[in-house]
Every structure is written in structure tokens, then in C-alpha cells.
C-alpha positions in Angstrom: -0.2 -0.1 0.1 1.3 3.1 -1.0 0.6 6.4 0.3 1.7 9.8 -1.1 0.9 13.1 0.4 -1.8 12.1 2.4 -3.2 10.4 -0.4 -3.7 6.3 0.0 -3.0 4.9 -3.7 -3.2 1.7 -2.7 -1.0 -1.1 -4.8 -2.1 1.6 -7.9 1.8 2.7 -8.3 3.3 -1.4 -9.0 1.7 -0.2 -12.1 2.4 1.6 -15.5 -1.1 1.4 -16.7 -4.6 0.4 -15.0 -7.7 0.5 -16.9 -10.7 -0.1 -15.1 -13.9 -0.2 -17.7 -12.9 0.6 -21.5 -15.8 -1.0 -22.1 -16.4 0.6 -25.6 -12.9 0.5 -26.4 -9.7 -0.8 -25.2 -7.0 0.1 -28.1 -2.9 -0.8 -27.8 -1.2 -1.1 -30.9 1.6 0.2 -33.0 3.5 2.3 -33.9 5.2 3.0 -30.4 8.6 3.4 -29.2 8.0 1.0 -26.5 6.7 0.3 -23.1 8.2 -0.5 -20.1 6.3 -1.7 -16.9 3.0 -4.0 -15.2 0.0 -3.1 -16.9 -3.8 -4.1 -15.2 -6.8 -4.7 -16.6 -10.4 -5.3 -16.1 -10.2 -8.1 -19.2 -14.3 -9.2 -18.2 -15.7 -5.3 -18.9 -12.8 -4.0 -21.6 -13.0 -4.8 -25.3 -9.3 -4.9 -25.6 -8.0 -4.8 -29.2 -4.5 -4.4 -30.6 -2.8 -4.1 -34.4 1.0 -4.0 -35.6 3.6 -5.2 -33.3 5.5 -3.1 -30.9 8.2 -3.3 -27.6 7.1 -3.9 -24.8 8.4 -5.2 -21.0 6.6 -6.6 -18.1 3.7 -8.1 -17.1 -0.2 -7.9 -18.2 -2.8 -8.7 -15.7 -6.8 -9.7 -16.2 -9.4 -10.4 -14.7 -10.5 -12.4 -17.6 -9.7 -15.8 -18.1 -7.7 -14.9 -21.3 -6.1 -12.1 -22.4 -8.0 -11.3 -25.6 -6.2 -10.1 -28.4 -3.6 -8.4 -26.0 -2.2 -11.6 -26.2 -0.5 -11.3 -29.1 1.5 -8.2 -27.2 3.0 -10.7 -25.2 3.4 -12.9 -28.3 5.4 -10.4 -29.7 7.6 -9.8 -26.9 8.7 -13.8 -25.4 11.9 -12.3 -23.8 10.3 -9.7 -21.6 6.5 -10.1 -21.8 4.2 -12.4 -19.7 0.6 -12.6 -19.0 -1.3 -13.4 -16.0 -4.7 -14.4 -16.1 -7.8 -14.9 -13.7 -6.7 -12.3 -11.4 -10.0 -11.5 -9.9 -9.0 -10.1 -6.5 -6.2 -7.9 -8.2 -8.5 -5.6 -10.8 -11.0 -5.7 -8.1 -8.4 -4.1 -5.5 -7.2 -1.7 -7.8 -10.5 -0.3 -8.6 -11.2 -0.2 -5.4 -8.2 1.9 -4.6 -8.9 4.0 -7.7 -12.3 5.4 -6.6 -10.6 5.7 -3.4 -7.7 7.8 -4.1 -10.3 9.7 -6.7 -12.5 10.8 -3.2 -9.6 11.5 -1.2 -8.5 14.0 -3.2 -12.0 15.4 -4.1 -12.1 15.8 -0.6 -8.7 18.2 -0.1 -8.4 21.7 -0.2 -6.9 23.2 -2.7 -3.8 25.9 -0.7 -2.4 27.7 -3.9 -1.6 30.5 -0.8 0.6 28.1 0.4 3.1 28.3 -2.9 6.0 30.8 -1.9 6.1 34.5 -3.6 5.2 35.3 -5.9 3.2 32.4 -6.7 1.2 32.7 -4.0 -0.2 35.8 -5.6 0.6 35.4 -9.4 -0.8 31.7 -9.9 -3.7 32.5 -11.9 -5.1 28.8 -12.6 -2.8 27.4 -15.4 -0.1 25.3 -15.4 1.9 27.5 -16.8 1.9 30.5 -14.3 4.1 27.7 -12.3 7.1 27.6 -14.4 9.7 28.2 -12.5 8.5 27.5 -9.2 10.6 26.7 -6.0 9.4 25.3 -3.4 13.1 24.4 -1.5 13.1 25.3 1.8 14.2 21.8 3.5 10.3 21.3 4.8 8.3 18.4 3.3 5.1 20.3 1.8 2.0 18.9 0.1 0.0 21.6 -2.6 -2.8 21.0 -3.6 -3.8 23.0 -6.4 -6.5 23.3 -9.0 -5.4 23.9 -13.3 -9.0 25.8 -14.7 -7.9 26.6 -17.8 -4.8 26.7 -19.9 -5.2 22.4 -20.4 -3.2 22.5 -23.6 0.5 22.2 -22.5 3.2 23.1 -25.0 6.1 24.1 -23.7 7.7 22.6 -20.1 7.0 23.7 -17.3 9.9 23.6 -14.5 9.4 23.1 -10.7 11.7 22.5 -8.4 11.4 21.3 -4.5 12.5 19.2 -1.9 12.5 15.3 -2.5 9.7 15.2 0.2 7.3 17.7 -1.6 4.0 16.5 -3.2 2.2 18.2 -5.8 -1.1 17.3 -6.7 -2.9 19.0 -9.6 -6.8 19.0 -9.8 -7.4 19.8 -14.0 -11.0 20.8 -13.7 -12.1 24.1 -15.4 -15.0 25.0 -12.5 -12.7 23.4 -9.9 -15.9 21.6 -8.8 -15.4 17.6 -8.9 -19.1 17.1 -8.2 -20.1 17.1 -11.6 -16.9 15.5 -13.2 -13.7 16.8 -14.1 -14.5 19.2 -17.2 -12.1 19.9 -19.6 -9.5 18.3 -21.6 -5.7 17.9 -21.1 -3.5 17.9 -24.0 -0.2 17.7 -23.9 1.8 18.5 -27.0 5.1 19.7 -29.0 7.3 18.7 -26.0 5.1 20.0 -23.6 5.6 18.7 -20.2 6.6 19.4 -16.2 9.5 18.9 -15.7 10.9 17.4 -11.9 14.3 20.1 -11.0 15.8 19.8 -7.9 15.0 16.3 -5.4 11.8 16.0 -7.7 11.3 12.8 -10.3 8.3 12.6 -11.7 6.3 10.6 -9.2 6.6 13.8 -7.1 3.0 14.8 -8.9 0.0 13.6 -8.9 -2.3 14.5 -11.0 -6.7 14.2 -11.3 -8.5 14.8 -14.7 -11.0 14.2 -17.1 -10.5 13.3 -20.5 -6.6 13.6 -22.1 -5.4 14.3 -25.5 -1.7 14.3 -27.0 0.4 15.0 -29.8 3.5 15.0 -31.1 6.2 17.7 -32.2 8.5 19.6 -29.8 11.2 17.4 -27.8 12.1 15.6 -25.1 13.1 16.5 -21.5 16.6 16.2 -20.8 18.2 14.0 -18.5 17.8 12.8 -15.6 14.2 13.3 -17.0 13.7 9.4 -18.6 14.3 9.8 -22.4 12.7 6.2 -23.4 10.8 3.3 -22.0 14.2 1.4 -20.1 14.0 -0.3 -17.0 14.6 0.8 -13.5 12.3 4.1 -13.2 13.9 4.8 -16.7 16.8 5.1 -15.9 18.6 1.9 -17.5 18.3 0.1 -20.2 16.2 0.0 -23.6 13.8 -2.6 -23.2 14.4 -5.4 -26.4 13.1 -3.1 -29.2 12.4 0.0 -27.6 13.7 3.5 -28.5 14.4 6.9 -26.9 11.9 9.8 -27.6 12.4 12.4 -29.3 9.1 14.3 -29.7 6.0 14.2 -28.1 3.2 15.2 -25.2 4.3 14.2 -21.7 1.9 13.0 -19.1 4.5 13.6 -16.2 3.8 12.0 -12.9 0.5 9.8 -11.9 -2.0 10.6 -13.8 -5.5 9.5 -12.1 -8.6 10.1 -15.0 -11.9 9.1 -15.3 -12.2 10.2 -19.2 -15.1 13.1 -20.1 -17.7 12.5 -17.1 -20.6 11.9 -19.0 -22.1 8.7 -17.2 -22.3 7.5 -13.5 -19.2 5.0 -13.0 -18.2 3.6 -9.8 -18.2 5.5 -6.5 -20.9 7.7 -7.9 -17.6 9.3 -10.5 -18.9 10.6 -14.0 -17.0 8.8 -16.5 -16.6 8.7 -20.2 -14.6 8.1 -23.1 -10.8 9.6 -23.8 -9.4 11.1 -26.5 -7.6 9.1 -28.5 -3.5 9.4 -27.9 -1.2 10.1 -30.7 2.7 10.1 -29.4 1.8 10.8 -25.6 4.0 9.6 -23.0 3.7 8.7 -20.2 6.2 9.0 -17.3 5.2 7.4 -14.0 1.8 5.6 -14.4 -1.8 6.2 -16.0 -5.1 5.1 -14.0 -8.2 5.3 -15.4 -11.8 4.9 -15.1 -12.5 5.4 -19.0 -14.9 3.9 -21.3 -12.7 3.8 -24.0 -9.1 4.4 -24.5 -7.3 4.5 -27.6 -3.3 4.2 -27.5 -2.0 5.4 -31.2 0.6 6.8 -33.2 4.0 6.6 -31.2 2.2 6.3 -27.7 4.3 5.4 -25.3 5.5 4.5 -21.5 7.5 4.1 -19.2 6.6 3.5 -15.3 8.8 5.4 -12.1 8.0 4.4 -8.9 7.2 6.2 -6.6 9.5 8.9 -5.0 10.9 7.5 -1.4 11.3 10.7 0.5 7.4 11.3 -0.4 5.9 7.8 0.8 4.3 7.8 4.0 6.6 5.3 5.5 5.3 5.0 9.1 8.1 2.3 11.0 9.5 1.3 14.4 12.6 -0.4 15.3 13.2 -1.7 18.7 16.6 -2.7 20.4 17.0 -4.7 23.1 20.0 -5.0 24.6 21.3 -7.3 27.9 23.2 -6.2 30.7 25.4 -9.5 32.3 26.8 -6.5 35.5 24.1 -5.3 36.5 23.9 -2.4 34.4 27.4 -1.2 33.9 28.0 -2.6 30.1 25.0 -3.9 27.8 25.6 -6.3 25.1 23.3 -6.6 22.2 23.1 -10.3 22.2 20.9 -10.6 19.2 21.9 -14.0 18.7 23.0 -17.1 20.6 25.2 -17.6 23.3 25.5 -13.8 24.3 27.0 -13.1 27.8 27.7 -15.3 30.5 25.3 -14.0 33.3 26.6 -16.1 37.5 23.7 -16.8 39.2 23.1 -14.1 41.5 23.5 -11.6 39.2 20.0 -10.6 37.5 20.0 -9.3 34.0 18.9 -5.9 33.2 17.5 -5.5 29.8 17.8 -2.0 27.9 14.9 -1.4 25.3 15.7 1.5 22.7 12.8 1.9 20.7 12.8 4.3 17.8 10.4 6.2 15.0 12.6 4.8 11.9 9.4 6.0 9.5 8.8 9.5 8.2 5.2 10.1 10.1 4.4 10.8 13.4 3.2 7.5 15.7 0.9 7.0 18.7 -0.4 4.1 20.6 2.9 3.0 21.2 3.8 -0.7 23.0 6.3 -2.4 24.3 6.2 -6.2 25.2 9.0 -8.5 26.2 8.3 -12.5 25.2 9.3 -13.2 29.3 8.1 -10.0 31.3 5.1 -8.9 29.6 3.7 -5.7 28.8 6.8 -2.9 29.9 6.1 0.3 31.5 7.3 2.9 28.2 7.9 7.1 29.4 5.9 7.7 26.2 3.5 6.2 23.6 3.8 8.8 21.2 7.2 9.5 18.7 7.9 12.0 16.1 10.1 10.7 13.3 13.4 10.8 14.3 12.3 10.5 18.3 13.0 7.4 20.4 13.0 6.7 24.1 14.6 3.7 26.0 14.1 1.9 29.1 15.7 -0.3 31.3 13.9 -3.1 33.1 15.4 -5.5 35.2 14.7 -9.8 35.3 15.3 -12.3 36.4 18.2 -14.5 36.4 17.7 -18.8 35.4 20.4 -21.1 34.4 20.9 -22.1 31.4 20.7 -20.3 27.7 17.7 -17.6 27.5 16.4 -15.3 25.2 13.9 -12.4 25.4 11.7 -11.2 22.7 10.9 -7.4 22.6 8.1 -6.4 20.4 7.5 -2.3 19.7 4.3 -1.7 17.7 3.1 1.9 16.8 0.2 3.1 14.7 -0.2 5.8 12.2 -3.8 6.7 10.8 -4.8 2.7 10.3 -1.7 1.3 9.8 0.6 -0.8 12.4 4.1 -1.5 12.1 6.0 -3.3 14.2 9.4 -4.6 15.4 11.2 -7.2 17.0 14.5 -8.2 18.6 16.4 -10.9 21.1 18.3 -10.9 23.8 20.1 -14.0 24.3 21.8 -14.4 27.7 23.9 -17.8 29.4 23.0 -18.2 32.9 25.2 -19.9 34.8 26.7 -21.1 37.9 29.8 -20.8 38.9 32.4 -24.0 39.0 32.2 -25.7 42.3 33.8 -28.9 41.6 33.4 -31.8 44.4 33.7 -35.1 45.2 31.7 -37.1 47.7 32.8 -40.7 48.7 30.7 -43.4 51.3 32.2 -46.3 52.1 30.3 -48.5 53.9 30.9 -52.3 54.9 28.9 -56.0 55.4 29.6 -57.9 58.0 27.8 -60.9 56.6 28.8 -61.4 52.8 26.8 -57.5 51.1 23.2 -58.4 52.9 23.3 -55.6 54.8 25.6 -52.8 55.0 26.7 -50.5 57.6 28.2 -46.7 57.3 31.0 -47.5 60.1 32.7 -44.0 59.8 33.5 -44.9 63.8 35.2 -47.2 65.8 34.1 -50.3 66.5 32.4 -50.8 63.8 30.2 -54.2 63.4 31.4 -58.1 64.7 32.8 -60.1 61.5 33.7 -64.1 63.0 36.6 -65.3 61.7 35.8 -67.1 58.4 34.1 -63.9 56.7 35.9 -61.9 54.6 34.7 -58.2 55.0 32.5 -56.6 51.9 33.1 -53.3 50.9 30.6 -50.9 49.4 32.2 -47.7 47.9 29.4 -44.9 47.0 31.1 -42.1 44.8 29.2 -39.1 44.2 29.7 -36.3 41.8 28.3 -33.5 44.6 29.8 -30.4 42.7 27.5 -28.1 40.2 30.5 -29.2 37.1 31.6 -32.5 35.4 34.4 -33.9 37.1 37.2 -36.4 35.1 39.8 -38.8 35.3 38.3 -40.0 38.9 40.5 -42.5 40.8 38.8 -44.6 44.1 41.7 -45.7 46.6 41.3 -48.0 49.6 44.6 -47.2 52.1 44.1 -51.7 52.4 43.5 -52.7 49.2 45.3 -50.1 47.1 43.7 -49.1 43.6 39.9 -50.0 43.0 39.0 -50.9 39.6 35.6 -48.6 38.9 32.8 -48.6 36.1 33.8 -45.0 35.2 36.2 -41.5 34.9 33.5 -39.1 34.4 30.4 -38.1 36.8 28.2 -35.5 35.3 26.9 -33.1 38.6 25.0 -35.7 40.8 25.4 -38.5 38.9 28.0 -41.5 41.1 28.5 -45.2 41.0 28.9 -48.0 43.6 31.6 -50.4 43.5 31.4 -53.8 46.2 34.7 -55.2 46.7 35.5 -58.7 48.8 38.8 -57.7 51.5 40.4 -60.2 53.5 39.0 -60.8 57.3 41.9 -59.9 59.8 41.1 -60.3 63.9 40.6 -57.7 66.5 39.6 -53.6 65.4 40.2 -53.0 62.0 39.9 -49.7 60.0 39.7 -48.6 56.2 40.3 -45.0 54.4 38.9 -45.0 51.2 40.0 -41.8 49.3 38.1 -40.4 46.0 39.4 -38.3 43.5 38.4 -36.2 40.5 39.5 -33.1 37.6 37.9 -30.5 37.1 40.2 -27.9 34.4 43.5 -27.6 36.5 41.2 -28.4 40.1 41.7 -31.2 42.1 38.7 -32.7 44.8 39.0 -35.3 47.1 37.0 -36.9 49.9 38.1 -39.9 52.8 35.9 -41.9 54.1 36.7 -44.9 56.6 34.9 -48.3 57.5 35.5 -49.9 60.5 34.7 -53.5 62.1 35.9 -55.9 65.1 37.1 -59.6 63.2 36.4 -61.9 66.0 36.7 -65.5 66.6 33.8 -67.5 68.5 35.1 -68.6 72.4 35.7 -72.6 72.0 37.3 -73.3 75.7 39.4 -76.7 75.4 41.7 -78.5 78.1 44.2 -81.4 76.8 46.1 -83.3 79.6 49.0 -86.0 78.5 49.8 -88.3 81.2 52.8 -90.4 80.5 55.4 -92.9 83.4 58.5 -93.3 83.5 60.0 -97.0 85.0 63.5 -95.5 85.1 63.5 -92.9 88.3 63.0 -90.4 85.1 65.1 -90.8 82.3 62.6 -91.9 80.1 58.5 -91.5 80.1 56.3 -93.7 77.8 52.3 -92.9 77.5 50.6 -95.9 78.4 46.8 -94.9 77.7 45.9 -98.9 77.4 47.6 -101.8 79.7 49.5 -103.3 80.6 51.5 -101.0 80.1 55.5 -101.1 80.3 57.4 -103.4 83.2 58.3 -101.5 86.3 61.2 -103.4 88.0 61.2 -104.5 91.7 62.0 -101.6 94.4 61.7 -98.6 91.4 58.8 -96.2 91.8 56.8 -95.1 88.5 57.3 -90.9 88.3 53.8 -89.6 86.9 54.2 -86.5 84.6 51.3 -84.7 84.2 51.6 -81.8 80.5 48.4 -80.3 80.9 48.0 -77.7 77.7 44.5 -74.9 76.7 43.8 -76.5 73.6 41.2 -73.6 73.0 41.0 -70.3 71.8 40.4 -68.4 75.3 42.3 -68.3 78.5 41.2 -70.6 80.9 41.8 -70.6 84.7 41.0 -72.4 87.6 42.8 -74.9 86.5 43.2 -78.5 88.9 44.8 -81.5 88.1 44.0 -84.2 89.8 45.1 -88.4 89.7 42.5 -91.3 90.5 45.2 -92.4 92.9 47.4 -90.4 94.0 44.1 -87.3 94.5 44.7 -83.8 94.0 48.1 -82.9 91.8 50.1 -79.7 92.7 50.3 -77.8 89.1 52.5 -74.7 88.8 49.4 -72.0 87.5 46.0 -72.3 87.8 45.8 -70.1 84.1 46.8 -70.8 80.6 46.4 -68.6 77.7 45.6 -70.5 74.7 48.3 -72.8 73.4 49.8 -72.6 76.8 50.5 -75.4 78.6 52.6 -76.5 81.6 53.8 -80.1 83.0 54.3 -81.8 86.0 55.8 -84.4 87.7 54.6 -86.6 90.9 56.1 -90.2 92.0 54.2 -92.6 92.5 54.0 -95.7 94.5 
């Protein structure tokens, strides 16, 4: 949609020609220097006609199922022309745009008094009286001028202005659009409005009824377009085209109704248009006319709007993020953005600017995470901006917030978005934990025996140690080792652990008697940091109490020189006159100390012994002479 000088022209200015009617005749024929630009026609209503061959570069759009006779124009220009049919919505919209543009322009108040002196007082209703007009003052202005006489233009009318100035000429002999645009506008013999200074052809908008043209004269000098050339008339000639040498030049965008005789769309009075000879359309022609004929050297070149004249509302939002509580800000449009440590909330800075050429109102600013942002103003003039700082809430990992700014100009809403990224990180705190447990029953149950004495483990049952190693830090660990001060290095299932991960290893040790302790040591590394942890496990190796005593009694029949065991009769022979000597060997054969030991002989009675206590394995010997 294009708005120039406050007039919404819709999509008309995308085309060289638009014909909304043409019911009586729609003649586009040779000979011609050529035409450059897209054309749209109401093919369901128009009576298309053509003859001969001429150069054309562009696309012809119609709401009909065929281009009709105009298909021949496309066929004659296979390398640069094309046609599109069944464009009902396009043609309907363009007709609506054209009717609306007439209605908007009809409602304007003429302001010739705003022209600079002496034109403010010398303007006499003719276009010729504006020759030499210069409106350059650094201010974009819109001039609405009623042209009521001097409709035949045979000279070059030089008008100078700022790039953003817009001239709207209403060609109507009685300056009363309610009865249609009266009078026939004719450019001939090189007659033209010639833009100077910052102006180009499309700084001019015209509304008129009937138009006409004829040849002669000369073409305005460059940069005025010299022929059917590409790139707004400044590029290469189209294939088969030729530059103009003379003619009548229609400069700018021309909106015409034809001779106002019947009621047309929007209650506008419309009618036929004179047959055009050597007419040069430099900009665009958009017409409700019921009849037209482009013959005898008529040509055209499309020129796009001067960007400086366009109503171009626009808004820009730049979202920045501060990782250091507002000291510096980063334009982090792409990830990852700055790192922000835990404990520091991000501060977002929003810079909203009116980058268009018209004021904006009803401005809003929304953050995808923080919601609606309170802003200092809801209106901005072109070039104005405001800045807002808002503190967010820190979150871990990759984060992104999207800022969306919107603003309005009349019925146009403009919007812009900008993201800000950051990475919320927790400062590296590597840590490792080892828990060492012990089982006294072969691995059925385990005890966290950090302090002595720990569980009792009977002789014959080896202790089973369980090592639980956990990464208790906030960063991954590698090169993990596990060592037992008794068992040595322990084989582990992995040497790396992510935060919170753990592994368990069970290892069988070797039983030992009495109080025992083993110390487990786990280590891990993060970059150049080594972390370690230790945990002991205690137990008591016990032997079950099995008291036992043994007595061995041997006898000597040779006065104590030799002894022999005689557990069964008859035993050794004792010579007459020799007393037997009995030897008693008493041993603690159990695993616990014995006390209150006694020794008794069935014949000799109680035997005096050297001690009444024996430790395991200890013994004593007693010799006694019998009878």
C-alpha cells in the first residue's frame, strides 16, 4: 500500500497502466517506441484491441480467463513480456484503490496560498503560471492546486522542490469535482512538467477527466526518463524499444475518468478518452475511462514513487542485555550471548525509535518473558526514541527474551522485534563425595561404620566393602580415581561423572582379627582443579569362644630317664624296688584363656600345679612320684 502526500493510492503505483473499464474500446497498438512496466485491466469488461507489433516489457494482469487480443502483445515480446489471467481479486482491489484515491483528492482543500512568493499571488489557474516554481526549503510540503485553464500544454514547465514535496494537480475547469472533471488536458509539442531539484516525475499526482496528446517539440533533458527503459527509466532500453525525440509528456501519476458523461463506480462521472497520439506516460496512468486508444507513437515508462514522498511509518526496537548490573550492555541478537553468573539478575535495555517519516502513536512494548513493559511515552515523532531499563530474573542455561514494539499511524500498524540472549551459569564448584560401607554378612546388609568399633565380623567371613562415589559439585568431573589404604586402587566403572551422578563398587576384603579400619579416598578433576574426599569403615574381627583343655599323662619306670605313654594296659614293666614317676602335661587347646585349672589323679588325688591359668596354646608340666 502506497501513501503519497496523505493520499492512499493502494497498489496503483505498482503499475504503468490500470484500466478499470474500457467497455467501448481498449485499443493498445503500434507504432510505438515501446512501453516498460506492468499493466492491469478489467478484461471482463474491456474490449481489448491491438494491431501491429511494438516493444513491451512487463506483465499484463487480467481478471478474465484470457488476455484476449492483448495476448498478441505478449507473443510479440517473448523474452520480456508475460500475462497472468483470472486475477479477479487483484483487479477488484485496484478499482477500489482508484475510486478511493479520487474521493480522497476530491475532499482536499486547495492551498495555492502556501506557494512561495510570488507564486502565492501570481498563480492564475494555469499550469504555465507555475513555470519556475521553487519550493525548496528543507521542509516536506503538500501542495493541492486546482488547474482551471490553460489545459493545452506546449512548453516545458520547470518546477523545483524538495524530495519530499508532493504536488497534487486537479485539472477541472470549474474546480467542482461533483459534476466531474471538466475539460480536456492535452500535452503536445514537447509540453511537459519537468521536475527539478530533489523532485522526480512521481512527486506529481494529477486527477483529470479527458486527456489528449500529439507530437512535436523535444524530450526534456536527463535525468528525465528518455524512453522505455528499465529501472524507473534510468536503465537499459527494453528489447526493441527506442528513446523519444518528441511528444506530449504526462509527468507523474495520472488518475483520469474520461469525459464525465455517465455515472461510474463510487458515483464518479466517467466517459471516453480522446485517441492519444505520441503521448508519453512517465510514471503511471490509472483510468476509469470507458474508451481509450493508444496509437501513433504513444509510449510509456513506469517510475516508482519517490521514497521521500511515501508515508512510511516504521518502528525499531533494539534490546540489549547487561551481565554486570547495568555497567555494560550487549546487543546479543544471536546466541549464546554474555554469561551471567547465578546471583546476578540480567538488566534489559529497550531502545525504541520511530524510524519512519510520520508520527507514531499508541506505542506499546512487550517482552516475551516479562510481559508488558512500562514506557515513558506512547507517541514518537520521526527520529525520536526512548530508552527503558528493566531488571529480569536470572535463570540457568541458554536464555532468550524477545522484545516487540508496535506503533500506529492512522490505520497502519507497524511492528518490530529484537531478541536478547544470555547464558545463566553457576560458577564452577567441583566437589566429590565417597561413602564407604561395610557388610558383615557377605553383602546382605551394609553399615556406614565411620567410627569404631563398627560391626563384628566372625572369623571365616570376609568383609565386603561398598564404595558410593558421587559428583556433589555443579560441574562435570573427569579422571576420577578410587583408592583404599588397605586394598589399594579400586577398579571403577567410569572415570567421569556429571553433576549429581554417582557409581557404586563392591569389593571383598580379607578378614583380620580385632579392631580394623580401612580408608577410602576418591579424587576427581575439573580443568586444573583436583577435588578429593575420604571416608573410613571400621569393623572388629572376632573369633568365637571355644574353651578346651588337654592333659597328657606319661609314665617313667627308670627313675625319670625316659617316659612313655601307657593309655592302655599292660603298660611298661616296673622293676621291684623302683617307684613309677608320672608326668602330667596340661595344655589350653581352646581359643580363650582358662582359669581355675585343677589336676587330679585317680590314685594320687589332687596334684599340685604351677599355675591355675593358661592362655590359648599355653601349657605346664608336672612330675609326681607314685607308689
